[in-house]
C-alpha positions as CSV (number, residue, x, y, z in Angstrom):
1,M,-0.2,0.3,0.0
2,T,3.0,2.6,0.2
3,E,5.2,1.9,-2.9
4,D,6.0,5.1,-3.6
5,E,5.2,6.8,-0.8
6,E,8.0,8.6,1.1
7,I,7.4,6.9,5.4
8,L,7.8,9.1,8.3
9,V,8.7,6.9,11.7
10,A,8.5,8.1,15.3
11,E,10.4,5.7,17.4
12,E,11.6,5.1,20.8
13,N,14.2,3.4,21.6
14,G,14.4,1.3,18.7
15,R,10.4,0.7,18.9
16,L,7.9,1.6,16.4
17,L,5.8,4.0,18.0
18,G,3.8,5.5,14.6
19,F,4.1,6.2,10.9
20,A,2.9,8.4,8.2
21,A,3.1,7.4,4.8
22,I,2.5,10.5,2.2
23,Y,1.9,10.3,-1.6
24,L,5.0,13.3,-2.4
25,A,3.7,13.3,-6.2
26,D,0.0,14.3,-5.2
27,D,1.0,16.0,-1.7
28,F,-1.6,12.9,0.0
29,L,-1.6,12.1,3.4
30,H,-2.0,8.3,3.3
31,S,-1.5,6.9,6.3
32,L,-1.1,8.4,9.8
33,F,-0.7,6.0,12.7
34,V,0.0,6.0,16.3
35,E,0.1,3.0,18.5
36,P,-3.0,2.8,20.7
37,E,-0.5,2.9,24.1
38,A,1.6,5.9,22.4
39,Q,-1.1,8.0,21.9
40,G,-1.7,11.6,23.7
41,H,1.5,11.9,23.8
42,R,1.9,14.7,21.0
43,I,3.5,11.8,18.3
44,G,0.3,12.2,15.8
45,Q,0.7,15.9,16.1
46,A,4.6,15.1,15.0
47,L,4.4,13.0,12.6
48,L,1.6,15.2,10.9
49,K,3.9,18.3,10.8
50,A,6.5,16.3,9.7
51,A,4.3,15.4,6.8
52,Q,2.8,18.9,6.2
53,G,6.4,20.4,6.1
54,T,6.7,17.7,2.9
55,F,3.6,19.3,0.9
56,R,4.9,21.8,-1.9
57,G,1.4,22.8,-2.2
58,T,-2.1,21.6,-1.3
59,G,-2.0,19.0,1.0
60,S,-4.8,16.5,1.0
61,L,-5.9,13.5,2.9
62,K,-9.5,10.9,3.1
63,C,-10.6,10.4,6.6
64,L,-13.3,8.2,7.7
65,E,-16.5,10.1,8.6
66,R,-17.2,7.9,11.1
67,N,-13.5,8.2,13.2
68,E,-14.2,11.3,14.6
69,Q,-11.6,11.3,16.8
70,A,-9.2,11.7,13.8
71,V,-11.8,14.2,12.3
72,S,-11.2,16.5,15.5
73,F,-7.2,16.0,15.3
74,Y,-7.0,17.1,12.1
75,H,-9.5,20.3,12.6
76,R,-7.1,21.4,15.9
77,N,-4.0,21.0,12.8
78,G,-4.9,23.2,10.3
79,W,-7.0,20.9,8.0
80,Q,-10.4,21.7,6.3
81,I,-13.4,19.8,5.1
82,A,-13.3,19.8,1.3
83,G,-15.8,17.3,0.3
84,R,-17.3,14.1,0.7
85,G,-17.3,10.4,-0.3
86,D,-17.9,7.0,-0.1
87,S,-15.7,4.3,-0.1
88,P,-15.9,0.2,1.0
89,D,-15.0,1.3,3.9
90,G,-17.4,4.0,4.7
91,D,-18.3,7.4,4.0
92,Y,-15.5,9.9,4.6
93,L,-14.4,13.1,4.5
94,L,-11.6,15.0,2.2
95,M,-9.4,17.1,4.0
96,R,-7.2,19.8,2.7
97,Y,-4.1,21.6,4.5
98,E,-3.0,24.9,3.3
99,P,0.9,25.5,3.8
100,Q,1.4,28.9,5.7
101,R,4.2,30.8,3.1
102,G,6.6,33.1,4.6
103,H,7.2,31.4,7.8
């Protein structure tokens, strides 16, 4: 699933805590995952910030609408809903992130 994607990892003492997978050609955040026991320690926020730093333009992602925790997380970090769709896994939100220029 991550062929041709940039993979960012968060680890501590050799233990994988989370990762982000970005399809750089489209500035598309394909996956962001943090181990459940590592959540709440800003690991997801650090991975998201690093992923956003790879974008050359507007970033995008798809998030299942029922994943309210993730939708809230992305909103808090500057992502906006740009559309909706459906998939075999359920309804999703297309979200976009506009990088701040000149900072």
